[in-house]
Structures are given as structure tokens and as C-alpha cells.
C-alpha positions as CSV (number, residue, x, y, z in Angstrom):
1,M,0.2,-0.1,0.0
2,A,1.8,3.4,-1.4
3,P,2.2,5.6,1.8
4,S,0.0,8.7,2.1
5,A,1.1,12.3,1.8
6,P,2.6,13.9,4.8
7,L,0.9,16.4,6.9
8,L,1.7,20.0,7.4
9,T,1.5,21.6,10.9
10,V,0.8,25.6,11.2
11,R,1.4,27.3,14.3
12,G,0.4,30.9,14.5
13,S,-1.7,33.6,15.7
14,E,-4.3,32.0,14.5
15,G,-4.1,28.5,16.4
16,L,-2.6,25.4,15.3
17,Y,-3.9,23.5,12.3
18,L,-3.2,20.6,10.7
19,V,-3.0,21.0,6.1
20,N,-3.5,17.7,4.2
21,G,-0.2,17.2,2.1
22,P,0.1,17.0,-2.1
23,P,-1.8,17.3,-3.7
24,H,-4.4,18.7,-1.7
25,F,-3.3,21.0,0.7
26,T,-7.3,21.4,2.2
27,E,-7.1,21.8,6.1
28,S,-7.5,18.7,8.0
29,T,-10.8,18.2,11.0
30,V,-8.1,16.1,12.8
31,F,-6.5,18.6,14.9
32,P,-9.1,20.9,16.6
33,R,-6.9,22.5,19.6
34,I,-3.6,21.7,21.0
35,N,-3.8,18.4,22.3
36,V,-1.5,15.2,21.5
37,V,-3.6,13.4,19.0
38,N,-3.5,10.1,16.7
39,V,-3.8,11.7,13.1
40,T,-3.8,8.1,11.6
41,S,-6.8,6.7,14.1
42,K,-8.0,10.6,14.5
43,E,-8.5,10.4,18.2
44,L,-7.4,12.4,21.2
45,L,-5.0,10.7,23.3
46,H,-4.2,12.9,26.1
47,S,-4.6,17.0,27.0
48,F,-2.3,18.4,29.6
49,D,-2.4,21.4,31.4
50,L,0.8,23.1,30.8
51,P,-0.2,26.6,30.8
52,K,3.6,27.8,31.0
53,A,5.2,24.9,28.4
54,V,7.4,26.6,26.1
55,C,9.2,23.9,24.6
56,L,7.5,20.5,23.2
57,E,9.6,17.4,21.6
58,F,8.5,13.7,21.0
59,S,11.2,11.1,21.3
60,P,11.9,9.0,18.2
61,K,9.2,6.4,18.3
62,N,7.0,8.7,20.3
63,T,6.7,7.0,22.9
64,V,7.9,10.2,25.4
65,L,6.5,13.8,25.1
66,A,9.5,15.9,26.5
67,T,7.8,19.8,28.3
68,W,10.6,22.5,29.0
69,Q,9.1,25.6,30.7
70,P,11.2,28.4,31.8
71,Y,12.5,27.8,35.8
72,T,11.7,30.0,38.4
73,T,12.7,30.1,42.3
74,S,10.2,31.7,45.0
75,K,11.0,34.8,46.7
76,D,12.1,33.5,49.9
77,G,15.1,31.7,47.8
78,A,13.6,28.2,47.7
79,A,15.0,26.1,45.1
80,G,12.4,25.9,42.4
81,I,10.6,22.8,40.9
82,P,11.0,20.7,38.5
83,N,10.8,22.8,35.0
84,L,11.4,19.7,32.5
85,Q,8.9,17.0,32.8
86,L,8.6,13.4,30.6
87,Y,5.5,12.1,29.9
88,D,4.1,8.4,28.3
89,V,2.2,9.3,25.7
90,K,0.3,5.8,25.5
91,T,-0.5,6.0,29.2
92,G,-0.2,10.2,29.8
93,T,1.5,10.0,33.2
94,C,4.8,11.4,34.1
95,L,7.7,9.7,34.0
96,K,10.5,11.6,35.5
97,S,10.8,15.4,36.4
98,F,14.4,17.2,36.0
99,I,15.2,20.4,36.8
100,Q,16.6,22.2,33.4
101,K,17.4,26.1,34.2
102,K,18.9,26.7,30.9
103,M,16.9,26.4,27.3
104,Q,19.7,25.7,25.7
105,N,20.1,21.7,25.1
106,W,16.7,21.4,27.3
107,C,15.6,18.3,25.3
108,P,17.2,14.7,26.7
109,S,18.9,12.9,23.3
110,W,17.3,9.8,22.4
111,S,18.9,6.9,20.1
112,E,16.7,6.0,17.4
113,D,15.1,3.2,19.0
114,E,15.2,4.6,22.3
115,T,17.2,2.0,24.1
116,L,19.3,5.2,25.0
117,C,18.8,8.2,26.4
118,A,21.2,10.9,27.8
119,R,21.1,14.6,28.9
120,N,23.9,16.7,30.4
121,V,24.4,17.8,34.3
122,N,26.9,19.7,35.3
123,N,30.3,18.0,34.4
124,E,28.5,14.5,33.3
125,V,26.8,13.2,31.0
126,H,23.9,10.4,32.6
127,F,22.6,7.8,30.0
128,F,19.2,6.0,31.2
129,E,18.3,3.0,28.9
130,N,14.7,1.7,27.6
131,N,13.0,5.2,29.2
132,N,13.8,3.9,32.8
133,F,14.8,7.5,34.2
134,N,14.9,6.3,37.7
135,T,18.3,4.8,37.7
136,I,21.4,6.1,36.0
137,A,22.7,3.5,33.7
138,N,25.7,4.8,32.8
139,K,28.0,8.4,33.4
140,L,30.7,10.3,30.9
141,H,32.6,12.5,33.4
142,L,34.4,15.3,31.7
143,K,35.6,18.5,33.3
144,K,34.1,21.4,32.2
145,I,32.0,19.1,29.5
146,N,30.0,21.8,27.7
147,D,27.9,19.5,24.8
148,F,27.1,16.0,23.3
149,V,25.5,14.4,20.8
150,L,24.7,10.8,20.5
151,S,25.4,8.9,16.9
152,P,22.1,8.1,15.0
153,G,21.6,4.6,13.5
154,P,21.3,1.3,16.1
155,Q,23.8,-0.1,18.1
156,P,26.8,-0.1,18.6
157,Y,26.0,4.0,19.9
158,K,28.7,6.6,19.6
159,V,28.7,9.7,21.8
160,A,30.8,12.8,20.8
161,V,31.6,15.5,23.8
162,Y,33.1,19.1,23.8
163,V,35.0,20.5,26.4
164,P,36.2,24.2,25.8
165,G,39.5,25.4,26.4
166,S,40.9,27.5,29.3
167,K,44.2,28.9,31.2
168,G,45.8,28.4,27.8
169,A,45.0,24.7,27.4
170,P,43.2,24.2,23.8
171,S,39.2,23.1,23.3
172,F,39.2,19.4,22.1
173,V,36.1,17.1,20.9
174,R,36.2,13.3,21.9
175,L,34.5,10.2,20.5
176,Y,33.5,7.4,22.5
177,Q,31.5,4.3,22.0
178,Y,28.9,3.5,25.0
179,P,29.5,2.3,27.5
180,N,33.5,2.1,27.5
181,F,34.3,5.8,28.7
182,D,37.1,4.8,30.9
183,G,40.6,4.4,30.6
184,P,42.9,6.6,28.8
185,H,42.7,4.9,25.6
186,A,38.7,4.9,25.9
187,A,38.4,7.6,23.6
188,L,37.6,6.0,19.6
189,A,39.4,9.7,18.6
190,N,40.3,12.9,19.6
191,K,40.7,16.3,18.5
192,S,41.7,19.2,19.9
193,F,42.1,22.9,18.3
194,F,42.7,26.3,20.1
195,K,40.5,28.7,18.2
196,A,37.0,27.7,19.7
197,D,34.8,29.3,21.7
198,K,31.8,27.0,20.5
199,V,31.7,23.8,18.2
200,T,28.5,22.3,16.1
201,M,29.3,18.7,16.0
202,L,27.5,16.6,12.8
203,W,27.5,13.3,12.7
204,N,26.7,11.3,9.1
205,K,23.8,8.8,9.1
206,K,26.5,5.6,9.3
207,A,27.8,7.0,12.5
208,T,31.5,6.7,11.5
209,A,32.5,10.6,11.3
210,V,31.9,13.7,12.5
211,L,32.3,17.0,11.1
212,V,32.9,20.2,13.7
213,I,32.7,23.8,13.2
214,A,35.2,25.5,15.7
215,S,33.7,29.2,15.7
216,T,34.9,32.1,17.2
217,E,33.5,35.3,18.6
218,V,35.9,37.4,17.4
219,D,38.2,37.4,14.4
220,K,41.4,39.0,15.7
221,T,42.6,39.5,12.1
222,G,39.5,41.8,11.6
223,A,38.8,40.3,8.4
224,S,35.0,38.9,9.8
225,Y,32.5,40.5,11.8
226,Y,31.1,37.1,12.1
227,G,34.6,35.8,14.1
228,E,36.4,33.1,13.0
229,Q,35.6,29.5,11.7
230,T,37.4,26.2,10.8
231,L,36.0,22.6,9.8
232,H,37.4,19.6,11.1
233,Y,36.7,16.1,10.4
234,I,36.7,13.4,13.0
235,A,36.7,9.7,12.2
236,T,35.6,6.7,14.9
237,N,38.7,4.7,13.3
238,G,41.2,8.0,14.8
239,E,41.3,9.8,11.8
240,S,41.4,13.5,12.1
241,A,41.9,16.0,9.3
242,V,41.4,20.3,8.7
243,V,39.2,20.3,5.8
244,Q,40.8,23.0,3.7
245,L,38.6,25.6,2.1
246,P,40.1,27.6,-0.5
247,K,38.0,30.6,0.0
248,N,38.9,33.0,3.3
249,G,35.4,33.8,5.0
250,P,32.9,32.5,7.3
251,I,31.5,29.0,7.3
252,Y,27.6,29.3,6.9
253,D,26.7,25.6,6.8
254,V,28.1,22.1,6.1
255,A,25.6,19.2,5.6
256,W,26.2,15.3,5.1
257,N,24.4,13.3,2.6
258,S,22.8,10.9,3.6
259,S,24.7,8.6,1.9
260,S,27.6,9.4,4.4
261,T,30.3,9.2,1.9
262,E,30.3,13.0,1.0
263,F,29.4,16.4,2.8
264,C,28.9,20.0,1.4
265,A,29.6,22.8,3.1
266,V,28.8,26.7,2.1
267,Y,31.6,29.3,2.8
268,G,33.6,32.1,2.1
269,F,33.3,35.9,1.9
270,M,30.0,37.0,-0.5
271,P,29.8,35.9,-2.8
272,A,30.0,32.1,-1.3
273,K,31.5,29.3,-2.5
274,A,29.8,26.0,-2.4
275,T,31.9,22.3,-2.5
276,I,31.3,19.2,-1.9
277,F,33.9,17.0,-0.3
278,N,34.5,13.3,0.0
279,L,35.4,11.3,3.2
280,K,39.4,11.9,2.6
281,C,38.2,15.8,2.9
282,D,39.5,16.2,-0.7
283,P,37.1,18.7,-3.0
284,V,34.8,16.3,-5.4
285,F,32.4,19.0,-7.3
286,D,32.7,23.1,-6.5
287,F,29.4,25.1,-7.3
288,G,31.6,28.3,-8.1
289,T,30.6,30.9,-6.4
290,G,26.8,32.7,-5.7
291,P,24.5,34.7,-3.1
292,R,24.3,31.3,-1.1
293,N,24.4,30.7,2.9
294,A,22.8,27.2,3.1
295,A,22.7,23.8,2.1
296,Y,20.4,21.0,2.4
297,Y,20.4,17.7,0.6
298,S,17.0,16.1,-0.1
299,P,16.3,12.7,2.4
300,H,17.7,10.3,-0.1
301,G,20.5,12.0,-1.5
302,H,20.2,12.7,-4.6
303,I,19.4,16.2,-4.6
304,L,21.2,19.2,-3.2
305,V,19.4,22.3,-2.7
306,L,22.0,25.9,-2.0
307,A,20.1,28.9,-1.1
308,G,20.3,32.4,0.3
309,F,18.0,32.9,3.0
310,G,18.2,35.7,5.8
311,N,19.8,38.7,4.8
312,L,19.8,37.5,1.0
313,R,17.3,37.4,-1.9
314,G,16.1,33.7,-1.0
315,Q,17.7,32.9,-4.2
316,M,17.7,28.4,-4.6
317,E,19.8,26.3,-6.6
318,V,18.7,22.7,-7.3
319,W,21.5,20.3,-8.4
320,D,21.2,16.7,-9.1
321,V,24.4,15.6,-7.2
322,K,24.5,12.3,-8.9
323,N,25.0,13.8,-12.6
324,Y,26.1,17.3,-11.4
325,K,23.6,19.0,-13.2
326,L,21.4,21.9,-12.0
327,I,17.8,21.3,-12.3
328,S,16.3,24.8,-11.5
329,K,16.2,28.2,-9.6
330,P,13.6,29.2,-7.9
331,V,13.6,32.2,-6.0
332,A,11.8,32.1,-2.2
333,S,12.1,35.8,-1.4
334,D,12.1,36.3,2.7
335,S,11.5,33.3,3.5
336,T,13.0,32.1,7.4
337,Y,12.2,28.4,7.4
338,F,13.3,25.5,4.8
339,A,12.5,21.9,4.7
340,W,12.4,18.9,2.3
341,C,9.5,16.7,2.6
342,P,10.1,12.9,3.8
343,D,9.1,11.6,0.0
344,G,12.2,13.5,-1.4
345,E,9.9,15.6,-3.8
346,H,8.4,18.5,-2.4
347,I,10.5,21.2,-0.4
348,L,8.5,23.9,1.9
349,T,9.6,27.4,2.6
350,A,8.1,29.7,5.0
351,T,8.1,33.3,6.0
352,C,6.9,33.2,10.0
353,A,7.5,35.7,13.1
354,P,9.2,37.1,14.9
355,R,12.1,36.8,12.7
356,L,10.0,38.7,10.0
357,R,6.3,39.9,11.1
358,V,5.0,41.3,7.6
359,N,4.2,39.1,4.9
360,N,3.8,35.8,6.7
361,G,3.0,33.1,4.7
362,Y,4.4,29.6,3.4
363,K,5.0,27.6,-0.2
364,I,5.0,24.1,-0.9
365,W,7.5,23.3,-4.2
366,H,7.9,20.9,-6.3
367,Y,12.0,20.7,-6.6
368,T,11.6,21.6,-10.3
369,G,10.9,25.2,-9.2
370,S,7.1,24.6,-9.5
371,V,5.0,26.2,-6.7
372,L,2.5,23.8,-6.3
373,H,0.4,25.6,-2.9
374,K,0.7,28.9,-1.3
375,Y,-1.2,30.6,1.8
376,D,-0.6,33.9,2.9
377,V,-1.7,34.6,6.2
378,P,-4.1,38.1,6.7
379,S,-2.0,41.1,7.1
380,N,-3.2,41.2,11.1
381,A,-2.0,37.9,12.0
382,E,1.3,36.1,12.4
383,L,3.0,32.7,11.1
384,W,4.8,31.2,13.8
385,Q,5.7,27.5,12.9
386,V,5.0,25.0,9.9
387,S,6.6,21.9,9.5
388,W,6.1,18.1,7.6
389,Q,4.6,15.2,9.3
390,P,7.9,13.0,10.1
391,F,7.9,9.8,8.7
392,L,10.2,6.7,8.8
393,D,13.6,6.1,6.4
394,G,12.3,4.1,3.7
395,I,8.9,4.8,3.7
396,F,8.8,6.8,0.4
397,P,10.7,5.3,-2.6
398,E,13.3,7.4,-4.1
399,K,11.8,8.5,-7.8
400,A,14.0,9.4,-11.0
401,I,14.9,13.0,-11.6
402,T,13.1,15.0,-13.8
403,Y,14.1,18.4,-15.1
404,Q,10.6,19.7,-16.6
405,A,9.0,21.7,-14.3
406,V,5.5,19.9,-13.1
407,P,2.1,21.7,-13.8
408,S,1.1,23.9,-11.0
409,D,-2.4,25.5,-11.1
410,V,-0.7,28.5,-8.8
411,P,0.3,31.5,-10.6
412,S,4.0,32.3,-11.3
413,E,5.2,35.3,-9.8
414,E,7.8,37.2,-11.2
415,P,10.5,38.2,-8.8
416,K,10.8,41.5,-8.1
417,V,14.0,43.1,-9.8
418,A,15.2,45.9,-7.8
419,T,17.0,48.8,-10.1
420,A,20.5,49.7,-9.0
421,Y,20.3,53.9,-8.2
422,R,21.7,56.0,-10.8
423,P,22.8,59.5,-9.8
424,P,21.0,61.9,-12.3
425,A,23.6,63.1,-14.0
426,L,24.2,59.2,-15.8
427,R,20.4,58.5,-15.8
428,N,19.9,59.8,-19.8
429,K,23.6,58.0,-20.6
430,P,23.9,54.2,-21.7
431,V,23.9,51.2,-19.0
432,T,27.3,49.9,-18.2
433,N,27.7,46.6,-17.1
434,S,30.2,46.0,-13.9
435,K,30.4,44.1,-11.3
436,L,32.3,43.7,-7.8
437,H,33.5,40.1,-8.3
438,E,32.9,37.9,-11.2
439,D,31.1,35.1,-10.4
440,E,32.9,32.2,-10.3
441,P,31.2,28.8,-12.7
442,P,30.9,25.1,-11.0
443,Q,33.9,23.1,-11.9
444,N,34.3,19.0,-11.7
445,M,37.2,18.5,-8.9
446,K,37.1,14.6,-9.2
447,P,40.4,13.9,-11.0
448,Q,40.5,12.4,-14.1
449,P,41.7,9.2,-15.9
450,G,45.6,9.4,-15.8
451,N,46.0,12.4,-13.3
452,E,46.7,12.3,-9.7
453,K,44.6,15.3,-9.3
454,P,42.3,17.3,-10.7
455,L,43.1,21.1,-12.2
456,S,41.8,24.5,-11.0
457,K,40.8,27.1,-13.2
458,T,44.1,28.8,-12.5
459,A,46.4,25.9,-13.1
460,L,44.4,25.5,-16.4
461,K,45.2,28.8,-17.8
462,N,48.7,28.8,-16.7
463,Q,48.9,25.5,-18.4
464,R,47.6,26.9,-21.8
465,K,49.5,30.0,-21.3
466,H,52.6,27.7,-20.4
467,E,51.8,25.0,-23.9
468,A,51.1,28.7,-26.3
469,K,55.1,29.9,-25.0
470,K,56.7,26.9,-25.6
471,A,54.8,26.4,-28.5
472,A,56.4,29.4,-29.7
473,K,60.0,29.1,-28.6
474,Q,60.1,25.7,-30.2
475,E,59.3,27.8,-33.9
476,A,61.7,30.2,-33.1
477,K,64.5,27.8,-31.8
478,S,63.5,26.1,-35.6
479,D,64.0,29.4,-37.6
480,K,67.4,29.8,-36.2
481,S,70.8,28.6,-37.9
482,P,72.8,25.7,-36.5
483,D,75.4,27.9,-35.2
484,M,73.2,29.8,-33.2
485,A,72.1,26.9,-30.9
486,P,71.4,28.1,-27.4
487,S,74.3,27.7,-24.6
488,P,73.8,24.9,-22.1
489,A,72.0,25.5,-19.1
490,P,74.3,24.8,-15.8
491,Q,73.4,21.3,-14.9
492,N,74.2,21.0,-11.1
493,I,71.5,23.3,-9.9
494,P,68.7,21.4,-7.7
495,R,65.2,21.8,-8.9
496,N,63.6,23.3,-5.8
497,T,66.4,25.8,-5.4
498,V,65.0,29.6,-5.5
499,S,65.5,31.4,-9.1
500,H,65.0,35.2,-9.1
501,S,64.5,34.8,-12.9
502,T,61.4,36.0,-14.4
503,S,59.0,35.0,-17.0
504,G,57.3,38.1,-18.3
505,D,54.1,36.9,-17.2
506,P,52.9,37.6,-13.2
507,E,50.6,35.0,-13.3
508,I,53.0,32.4,-14.1
509,D,55.6,34.2,-11.4
510,K,53.1,34.0,-8.9
511,K,52.5,30.6,-9.4
512,I,56.4,29.8,-9.3
513,K,56.5,31.5,-5.8
514,N,53.5,29.3,-4.9
515,L,54.9,26.2,-5.5
516,K,58.1,27.1,-3.8
517,K,56.1,27.9,-0.8
518,K,54.4,25.1,-1.1
519,L,57.2,23.1,-0.9
520,K,59.4,24.9,1.5
521,A,56.4,23.9,3.8
522,I,57.0,20.5,2.9
523,E,60.5,20.5,4.0
524,Q,59.3,21.9,6.8
525,L,57.0,18.9,7.7
526,K,59.7,16.3,6.8
527,E,62.3,18.1,9.1
528,Q,59.2,17.4,11.9
529,A,58.7,14.2,11.1
530,A,62.4,13.2,11.3
531,T,62.3,14.3,14.9
532,G,59.5,12.0,16.1
533,K,56.6,14.4,15.9
534,Q,53.4,12.6,14.6
535,L,52.0,14.5,11.7
536,E,47.8,14.7,10.9
537,K,46.7,12.9,8.0
538,N,46.6,15.7,5.9
539,Q,50.0,17.0,6.3
540,L,50.9,13.5,5.3
541,E,49.1,13.6,2.4
542,K,51.1,17.0,1.8
543,I,54.4,15.2,2.0
544,Q,53.3,12.7,-0.6
545,K,52.4,15.7,-3.4
546,E,55.6,16.9,-3.5
547,K,57.2,14.7,-6.6
548,A,54.1,16.4,-8.2
549,L,54.7,19.7,-7.0
550,L,58.4,19.6,-7.9
551,Q,57.8,18.7,-11.8
552,E,54.9,21.2,-12.1
553,L,57.8,23.8,-11.2
554,E,60.1,22.3,-13.1
555,D,57.7,22.3,-16.2
556,L,56.6,26.3,-15.5
557,E,60.7,26.9,-15.3
558,L,61.3,25.6,-18.6
559,G,58.8,27.9,-19.8
560,I,61.0,30.8,-18.7
């Protein structure tokens, strides 16, 4: 039996209600008020009297409802009452109450099968098994532990923990396998770094690796208002690396593909770059530059949406990431929320308060760019939240990608193009096209057959110039008489000796300078390795590229 279309939950100043998913988009009568309702059987399960509740969260299998309300104390200074409650959805009874003062990370974390549940308490992570919250099954103790993330998927369960640095000591992220927390070698992997005031930890779906975005609140170089960010890769087999991002600037977003074999990063000063990396942290495909600050993989991992929301205009790029082909470029202006439908075909965008209090509403799109449904709330009302009904993985099968826009009854809206301001003295003169930045085109970074590494756009340009110059020299030599043969070059000069000769081409000179700089860095790494220092994976890979760099340097210098 084919699965039913996912429902939409809509919450705003008009109330809380359900909307039927595509293709009908009619309001459902299942959910008349704020209660716990079984949307399949249309029966009311329970109603809770929680007038001060601010946050609600269901456990993965919907057996436990977690609620949080602001923590308060009495006027006489006595300790406040527990403000985090866990309810049994089936019976409605309260399983356990905790004191949780901060709203940040208020909700306990469950494994997908709910066998394990964990919450951060002071310097410890407390683990509960089989939703028995009266007994702490295990504890992970680390001084000043700040955050943790449970791995997805089945057993064995893993946990990533973050401890911020203090008094000159670096911050670090460690990976553990539950329940092996004791002993000096208990950690599966460890990664330390100095530039980190906070981190974001992202497990891949197969729980084999974690991406860590380390952020500082202030960029000491003054280059960025957003502070400074670095991206780190940590695998459960102990490997770790710094992901080298070729453009400076903030890291806006990082997303794993559901295949767990690649991830996409959006980074760099605007216009931002977006690049797909493999598990070796090597670039696979570069989408070039554009107005974007977010990346969203479809549930099946075959489609990627790059979007520019927030202070950007809402432009979206929908890509087929199996063939690296652009499908559509819709525009969702003023959007504050984006979500893929569990069926992998439809997209939800919304403009919600309090981020924006005007033009609130939501749209349902097909990934080919067609708007299938649109709802605008009245001008005197607000939309606070809208979300898809969740479904387990595998319920909706993956469908073949289509590039033709699907038909829609919703009238298409042409986005308003804002014209640039022109001073009065220039308004009657021809318009000249000028850009502050030249957009970089997409580029396949996969190694071609016979090449160890793909050439960058600059390297390809330099290679063409080098080949043209070499051909010109060969022609000039053939025109010379035999008695005017060039004098032989010195034989005992090392290939990596610093040369002050120039080619007359600034780009080639710059390339030679950069190659010599890389070779010098490799020599330093080799000296460090000789002293017994343990090098990281990406540093060892740099040393392995020495021969290729020397050959490239020799080829460039031959053209001088």
C-alpha cells in the first residue's frame, strides 16, 4: 500500500491546525486544538494542563513527550520545582521530572530505537536505558563538558563530546563508544584546537565520522564581523583532518549526504563558494560562487538545494548531485524556514514571526521550481511555525529525477528586480555592466583518468599559457641557424632552488612563487617528522605531493 502524503503542522496567531499534504492542501479536521492526537486514527490521546510550557519534543518512536517551561524560584530563595517533564504518551503519566535551568540544550537526546537516552548534568553526561529514568545506567565524566551529540542509527551507540579550552589549554572533541568511557585509551578519536569558543558537531548517518565547525566570537585579524570558523573531520577509526577551504571567510553551513560518503560546505565572503568533499576531505565538485548561505540534501541524498536566506534574496539552486546538473533556480523571497518533504520531491519554505512580522505565509514547491500551493496569513496575523509530518526512512521510495517543471495551478510570480541607483548625471547615458565580483563557474574536481589531481581553473589557464609559450619558443628555435644554438644550462642546480628569474607573465611568476612556498612547507614537515613528531593525515598527504609539485615547478621554469 502506497504511503499517504505527509501532513503539515501550522502554528500561528490564528491557532494550531493541520493541512493535508500534496496534492490536496486542504485543512484537516483531525486537530481542532492543542492536544496530543493520533493523526492516523483521529482520536484524542491526552490533554495536558501546561499553561507555561514553552518547548515540546517527542522521542524518536513517539513514546515519550518532553516539555520544558522557564525555571523559577520562590521569593524566599528556596529551590525551584522541576521544570522539565517526561510523559508517557500512551498512558499520559509523568515518567520523571528534572530541574533544567537553561533553555539551551534542554531536551534529552535519544537513540533512534530509544534504547538509550542521555542528558548533560554539570560535568557529566547521564545515560538512561529503555526509558527508565529512575536509574542512571552510566555516566561520562569530563571536567567542564559543554555539549554532546549521540550518534544516529543502531548499536553500537557512539557519542561526541566537546570540552572548551581554558587557561591556555586547547578545546577538544572526543568520540566514545557506549558504554566504554573509562581508561586513558577509551576514546575512539580525539581532536584538539585552540580557536574555538563554541562548536557544532554533525554525525553522518552511518555514525562513522563527525564534522566539527569550531567558531570564535571575534576574528582577531579583523577580516570578519562573524568571528572565525574552521572545519574539522573526525572519524571513529581515529583519523582526523582539517578541511581545507579554498576561500577565506565565514562557514555558513555544512551538510552530510545521507550516503555518509560526502558532505557539502558553504563558505567564504560573499559571493560564497559551495563545495562537495569526500571522506578524504578532498574536493569532489565545486559549485562556484553565488548568493548562498545554506545547503539542504534531500532525504534520499540525490538532490541538493543551495539557498541564500536571511539577509539574502532567497535564491535557490536545485542540483542533481549524481550527475552534477542544475535542475532549477527558483526564488523564495523573505524565507526564514526551509524543509524537505519526507517524500524527497516537495519543498516547504515559510516566512515566520518573530524573524519577520510582515508577509507571513508558506509555500509548497516541487523541486523542479513549480509552486504547488501558497498560503498568505492575513495582514493582522502572524505565522509562527510550520513543519512536515515526520516519517521513517524508506517509507517513500526514491524516484527518478525529472528536469521538466511539473504543472501547477498556482499563478507564477516574477520576482521583483530592484534596479540599481543611478545619480541624475548618469540617468540619460547608456548603462554599463560592471560587477564588484566575477562569479566563478561550477567545476568538477574529481581526478580525471591518468591524473593524480584535477587542475584548478588557474592551473588550467597557466597550463595553456605555458604550452603556447613553449610552442612559440620551438618555432623560434627552428628558425635559427645551426651555429646559433643556445648555450647549455647549468647541470648542478637543484630543482627547488630559489630562482630570481621571471617569465614576464605575472600569473606564472605567482604560480612559481606559490609552488616554492609549498615545497618549503613540505621540507619543514619532513624535518618535524624526522624529529619524531606525529603528523596529521592531511600533513602526510602534503608530503606525498612533493614529487608532483617539483615536476610542475620544473615545467613552469622550463617555459621561462
